[in-house]
Every structure is written in structure tokens, then in C-alpha cells.
C-alpha atoms as an extended CHARMM CRD file, in Angstrom:
* protein
*
       112  EXT
         1         1  UNK       CA            113.0210000000      103.0980000000      100.7530000000  PROA      1               0.0000000000
         2         2  UNK       CA            113.0720000000      101.6210000000      104.2100000000  PROA      2               0.0000000000
         3         3  UNK       CA            110.2700000000       99.0990000000      104.0290000000  PROA      3               0.0000000000
         4         4  UNK       CA            109.3030000000       98.3480000000      100.4720000000  PROA      4               0.0000000000
         5         5  UNK       CA            105.7560000000       97.4060000000       99.7850000000  PROA      5               0.0000000000
         6         6  UNK       CA            104.0310000000       96.6420000000       96.5480000000  PROA      6               0.0000000000
         7         7  UNK       CA            100.7220000000       97.3080000000       94.8050000000  PROA      7               0.0000000000
         8         8  UNK       CA            100.1340000000       95.1770000000       91.5970000000  PROA      8               0.0000000000
         9         9  UNK       CA             97.9610000000       97.4220000000       89.1280000000  PROA      9               0.0000000000
        10        10  UNK       CA             97.9630000000       95.0660000000       86.4210000000  PROA      10              0.0000000000
        11        11  UNK       CA             99.1250000000       91.5770000000       85.3270000000  PROA      11              0.0000000000
        12        12  UNK       CA             98.4020000000       89.4640000000       82.2630000000  PROA      12              0.0000000000
        13        13  UNK       CA             97.1480000000       89.8770000000       78.5860000000  PROA      13              0.0000000000
        14        14  UNK       CA             96.0990000000       93.3250000000       77.4840000000  PROA      14              0.0000000000
        15        15  UNK       CA             94.4000000000       93.7680000000       74.2230000000  PROA      15              0.0000000000
        16        16  UNK       CA             93.6000000000       97.3360000000       72.8950000000  PROA      16              0.0000000000
        17        17  UNK       CA             93.7910000000      100.7820000000       74.7510000000  PROA      17              0.0000000000
        18        18  UNK       CA             92.9630000000       99.7170000000       78.3170000000  PROA      18              0.0000000000
        19        19  UNK       CA             92.2470000000      101.7680000000       81.5810000000  PROA      19              0.0000000000
        20        20  UNK       CA             92.9670000000       99.3490000000       84.4760000000  PROA      20              0.0000000000
        21        21  UNK       CA             91.4290000000       99.0140000000       87.6280000000  PROA      21              0.0000000000
        22        22  UNK       CA             91.5900000000      101.9210000000       90.1180000000  PROA      22              0.0000000000
        23        23  UNK       CA             93.1460000000      101.4800000000       93.6130000000  PROA      23              0.0000000000
        24        24  UNK       CA             93.2150000000      103.6020000000       96.7280000000  PROA      24              0.0000000000
        25        25  UNK       CA             96.5090000000      105.3990000000       97.7370000000  PROA      25              0.0000000000
        26        26  UNK       CA             95.2940000000      106.6260000000      101.0730000000  PROA      26              0.0000000000
        27        27  UNK       CA             98.0580000000      106.4880000000      103.5850000000  PROA      27              0.0000000000
        28        28  UNK       CA            100.7400000000      105.3580000000      101.0460000000  PROA      28              0.0000000000
        29        29  UNK       CA            102.0330000000      108.7750000000      100.2330000000  PROA      29              0.0000000000
        30        30  UNK       CA            105.7920000000      108.1440000000      100.2880000000  PROA      30              0.0000000000
        31        31  UNK       CA            108.5170000000      107.1850000000       97.8020000000  PROA      31              0.0000000000
        32        32  UNK       CA            106.5190000000      105.7630000000       94.9100000000  PROA      32              0.0000000000
        33        33  UNK       CA            108.3170000000      103.8140000000       92.0120000000  PROA      33              0.0000000000
        34        34  UNK       CA            106.6920000000      101.9670000000       88.9730000000  PROA      34              0.0000000000
        35        35  UNK       CA            107.9060000000       98.6970000000       87.5110000000  PROA      35              0.0000000000
        36        36  UNK       CA            106.8410000000       97.4970000000       83.9710000000  PROA      36              0.0000000000
        37        37  UNK       CA            107.6750000000       94.3610000000       82.8570000000  PROA      37              0.0000000000
        38        38  UNK       CA            106.4110000000       93.4250000000       79.2700000000  PROA      38              0.0000000000
        39        39  UNK       CA            106.8850000000       89.4810000000       78.5150000000  PROA      39              0.0000000000
        40        40  UNK       CA            105.1310000000       89.6640000000       75.1250000000  PROA      40              0.0000000000
        41        41  UNK       CA            104.2670000000       92.3990000000       72.6780000000  PROA      41              0.0000000000
        42        42  UNK       CA            102.0450000000       92.3690000000       69.4780000000  PROA      42              0.0000000000
        43        43  UNK       CA            103.9060000000       92.4550000000       66.1030000000  PROA      43              0.0000000000
        44        44  UNK       CA            104.5740000000       95.9670000000       64.7930000000  PROA      44              0.0000000000
        45        45  UNK       CA            103.0570000000       97.8480000000       67.5690000000  PROA      45              0.0000000000
        46        46  UNK       CA            104.2120000000      100.4370000000       69.9220000000  PROA      46              0.0000000000
        47        47  UNK       CA            103.0950000000      100.5430000000       73.3780000000  PROA      47              0.0000000000
        48        48  UNK       CA            102.8060000000      103.4440000000       76.0680000000  PROA      48              0.0000000000
        49        49  UNK       CA            102.1950000000      102.5500000000       79.5580000000  PROA      49              0.0000000000
        50        50  UNK       CA            101.5330000000      105.0850000000       82.3330000000  PROA      50              0.0000000000
        51        51  UNK       CA            100.3790000000      105.0460000000       85.9640000000  PROA      51              0.0000000000
        52        52  UNK       CA             97.7570000000      107.6710000000       86.2410000000  PROA      52              0.0000000000
        53        53  UNK       CA             96.5650000000      109.2210000000       89.7280000000  PROA      53              0.0000000000
        54        54  UNK       CA             93.1620000000      110.6930000000       90.5280000000  PROA      54              0.0000000000
        55        55  UNK       CA             91.6670000000      113.0830000000       93.3280000000  PROA      55              0.0000000000
        56        56  UNK       CA             88.1880000000      111.5650000000       92.7770000000  PROA      56              0.0000000000
        57        57  UNK       CA             88.1710000000      108.3980000000       90.7030000000  PROA      57              0.0000000000
        58        58  UNK       CA             87.0060000000      110.1610000000       87.7070000000  PROA      58              0.0000000000
        59        59  UNK       CA             89.5540000000      112.8350000000       86.5380000000  PROA      59              0.0000000000
        60        60  UNK       CA             92.8180000000      111.1130000000       85.8760000000  PROA      60              0.0000000000
        61        61  UNK       CA             96.4600000000      112.7570000000       85.4530000000  PROA      61              0.0000000000
        62        62  UNK       CA             99.4850000000      111.0670000000       83.9100000000  PROA      62              0.0000000000
        63        63  UNK       CA            101.7260000000      110.3430000000       86.8860000000  PROA      63              0.0000000000
        64        64  UNK       CA            104.5350000000      107.9650000000       85.7330000000  PROA      64              0.0000000000
        65        65  UNK       CA            105.2220000000      107.3730000000       82.3930000000  PROA      65              0.0000000000
        66        66  UNK       CA            107.4110000000      104.4490000000       81.0840000000  PROA      66              0.0000000000
        67        67  UNK       CA            109.7560000000      104.6750000000       77.7940000000  PROA      67              0.0000000000
        68        68  UNK       CA            107.5590000000      103.6830000000       74.6290000000  PROA      68              0.0000000000
        69        69  UNK       CA            108.0450000000       99.9610000000       74.2740000000  PROA      69              0.0000000000
        70        70  UNK       CA            108.4420000000       98.2950000000       70.8940000000  PROA      70              0.0000000000
        71        71  UNK       CA            109.9180000000       95.0310000000       72.2790000000  PROA      71              0.0000000000
        72        72  UNK       CA            109.6500000000       92.9570000000       75.5970000000  PROA      72              0.0000000000
        73        73  UNK       CA            111.6560000000       94.1130000000       78.4430000000  PROA      73              0.0000000000
        74        74  UNK       CA            111.2640000000       96.1160000000       81.8190000000  PROA      74              0.0000000000
        75        75  UNK       CA            111.8750000000       99.7480000000       83.4000000000  PROA      75              0.0000000000
        76        76  UNK       CA            111.5570000000      101.2210000000       86.7840000000  PROA      76              0.0000000000
        77        77  UNK       CA            110.7090000000      104.9820000000       87.0450000000  PROA      77              0.0000000000
        78        78  UNK       CA            110.5660000000      106.6430000000       90.1710000000  PROA      78              0.0000000000
        79        79  UNK       CA            107.7330000000      109.3370000000       90.9730000000  PROA      79              0.0000000000
        80        80  UNK       CA            108.8900000000      112.9720000000       91.1950000000  PROA      80              0.0000000000
        81        81  UNK       CA            105.5620000000      113.8920000000       92.7920000000  PROA      81              0.0000000000
        82        82  UNK       CA            103.2650000000      112.7400000000       95.2880000000  PROA      82              0.0000000000
        83        83  UNK       CA            100.2080000000      110.7020000000       94.2310000000  PROA      83              0.0000000000
        84        84  UNK       CA             96.6270000000      111.4600000000       94.9330000000  PROA      84              0.0000000000
        85        85  UNK       CA             93.8780000000      109.4050000000       96.2720000000  PROA      85              0.0000000000
        86        86  UNK       CA             93.4820000000      106.7540000000       93.3870000000  PROA      86              0.0000000000
        87        87  UNK       CA             95.9390000000      105.1480000000       91.1040000000  PROA      87              0.0000000000
        88        88  UNK       CA             95.6820000000      102.9910000000       87.7610000000  PROA      88              0.0000000000
        89        89  UNK       CA             97.7360000000      101.6360000000       84.9770000000  PROA      89              0.0000000000
        90        90  UNK       CA             96.9400000000      102.7990000000       81.4600000000  PROA      90              0.0000000000
        91        91  UNK       CA             97.9190000000      101.2010000000       78.2800000000  PROA      91              0.0000000000
        92        92  UNK       CA             97.7960000000      102.9570000000       74.7160000000  PROA      92              0.0000000000
        93        93  UNK       CA             98.7550000000      100.9360000000       71.7700000000  PROA      93              0.0000000000
        94        94  UNK       CA             99.9120000000      102.2460000000       68.2570000000  PROA      94              0.0000000000
        95        95  UNK       CA             99.8840000000      100.1360000000       65.0900000000  PROA      95              0.0000000000
        96        96  UNK       CA            100.1750000000       96.7250000000       64.6670000000  PROA      96              0.0000000000
        97        97  UNK       CA             98.6640000000       93.8790000000       66.7260000000  PROA      97              0.0000000000
        98        98  UNK       CA             97.4630000000       95.5860000000       69.7440000000  PROA      98              0.0000000000
        99        99  UNK       CA             98.1490000000       93.0390000000       72.4310000000  PROA      99              0.0000000000
       100       100  UNK       CA            100.7870000000       92.5850000000       75.3360000000  PROA      100             0.0000000000
       101       101  UNK       CA            101.4020000000       90.5580000000       78.2580000000  PROA      101             0.0000000000
       102       102  UNK       CA            102.5870000000       92.9160000000       80.9500000000  PROA      102             0.0000000000
       103       103  UNK       CA            102.6670000000       93.3200000000       84.7420000000  PROA      103             0.0000000000
       104       104  UNK       CA            102.8160000000       97.0980000000       86.3110000000  PROA      104             0.0000000000
       105       105  UNK       CA            103.4700000000       97.2730000000       89.9260000000  PROA      105             0.0000000000
       106       106  UNK       CA            103.7630000000      100.4770000000       92.2250000000  PROA      106             0.0000000000
       107       107  UNK       CA            106.5250000000      100.1980000000       94.9570000000  PROA      107             0.0000000000
       108       108  UNK       CA            106.3620000000      102.3260000000       98.0830000000  PROA      108             0.0000000000
       109       109  UNK       CA            106.8630000000      103.2010000000      101.5640000000  PROA      109             0.0000000000
       110       110  UNK       CA            103.8860000000      103.4240000000      104.0050000000  PROA      110             0.0000000000
       111       111  UNK       CA            103.5840000000      106.4490000000      106.0270000000  PROA      111             0.0000000000
       112       112  UNK       CA            104.6770000000      106.0770000000      109.4660000000  PROA      112             0.0000000000
């Protein structure tokens, strides 16, 4: 990545399965990588965090999937395909106390 830019998709406390706010990717179609940082996770739960993409802000496709989390920590995953027009974070909990404090960022190079 030559000039790294960041789009913050989610930050703060999450409770229960959540679809994040949608953001546009227009003009940002190069070299994407997702960064997940979990600073707190409810007892006895596991959490799958994904970055989804959509052509129409209605039909969503899993794009970047992080490793299932059972403890605090972080992970970087590079996208292997291009994103569509929209992007959002998605949180899916299983079991236990369905809460976390997390940040999901999307890093990218702008089109020249």
C-alpha cells in the first residue's frame, strides 16, 4: 500500500448480533485490509466479525471474515477481491454474554 487511508466501520460497545452502519466505497477500490481490535468480550461467548460489501446497500455479501474470537486481541485480514459500492461491519455472537468492545477499520489505497 503506497498511501494508506483508514475508514472506521465500528468502534465502541456492541451488544448482541449487530449490522453496522453502511459506508460508500466509491473511488476506493484498491488494496483493502481489515483490522479488528477487541478490547473486551463477554464471558463464555464467541464472536465472528465480518466486513460485508454490497452493490445496492440492501443485499450484503461476506467479504472479509476474521477468525472467531473467544478472547480479546486483534487481527489483520487482507481482502482477496475488490469491494462493491457499500461496506459495513457485522457482529455475530454465540453463547454466553453477548457483548464486546471492539474497533473494525478498513485500510485502503485511493484510486489515482
